[in-house]
N, C-alpha and C positions, 0 to 999 in steps of 0.2 A: 633234048626234051625242052618243050616250050616253057615259058614262065608260067602259063596257065596250068600245065601239067605238074610242075613243081609245087604250085600252090595246093593242088589236090592232095599231093603226098604229104605236104607239111601239115595239112589239116585233116588228113584221112582219119586219124583217131576220133576227131570231133564228129565227122560225118558218120562214122560207124556207130559211135555211141548214140547219136541222134536217131539213127535207124532203129537201133535196139531199144530205145526209149519207148517206141510205139508198141512193139511186140517182140517177143523172142522169135528168132528166125535162124535158119541154117545159112552157111556161108554163101552158097550160090544165090540164095534169095537176097542176101545183103548186097551182092554185086548188082543184081537187077534193080533193087531199090535205090542204090546209089545213082544209077543212071536215070531211072524213071522219076523218082521223087526229088532227088537232090540235084539233078541236072549235070552230074559228072559224066564226061564223055569217055567211054571205054576205060573205066578204072582197071588197073592191073590186078588180076586175080591173085597172083603171088603176093603182091603188096598187101592185099586185103587179108589174106591168111597170116602173113607175118605180123600184121598189125593186131589181128585178133589174138595171136599167141602172146604178143607183148601186153595187150590189155588184160589177158588172162593172168600172166605172171604178175602184173601190178594189182591184181585183185579187183579190177574194174568190170570184168565180165566173167561169167562161169558158163559151162555148157552141160547139157545132158544129152545122152545118146537117144536118138529117135529110131526105134526099130519097127515102127508101125507100118512102114511102106513095104512094097514088094522088093525093092532094091536093097543095096547095102545100107547099113546103119549110117545116120548122119548126125553130126554135132549140131545141136540147137543152142544158140547163144542167147544169154539174157544179161541185163545190167544188174550189178550189185549196188548196194548203197554207196560204195566207193565210186562206182561208175557214175551214179547220179551226181555225186559231189564233183567229179572231174568234168562232167558235162556242164555243170554250173560255172566252173572255172573257165571252160572254153567260151561260154556265153559272155562272161565278163571280159575276157581277153578280146574277143571279136568285137564287142561293143566299143571298147577302148580304141582298137585299131580303126574301126569305122569312123569314130569321132575324129581321130587324128587325120585320116584320109580326107574326110569332109573339110576339115580346116585347111589342109593342103590345097584342095581344089578351090576353096573360097579365096585363098590368098593368091593362087595362080590366076584365077579369073580376074581379080582386081589388077594384077600386074599386066596382063595382056590387053586390058582395056585402056591403058595409058596411051 
């Protein structure tokens, strides 16, 4: 797996929480939104559902059964207050990482100009 792919999985909970912050959606819609809105290339469906299960166990998402369609019932996930708190923690973490990486690039650029 490429480094880019590993990054997606490391941050998959953050991306899923961000998708759910917009609207409650079902699992396959999460997959589509991760590709279309978040720019993830072909996220692993199994990893998405495992992550949703983990987020549910941690109390960050809950689901309701949607039986309104013609097909089988689907789980529609939404954020809980704990999910919103976790999303904020992800934001803080990502901002810190970005600042550290920007500093790295600045120092590197200064070194290669020598």
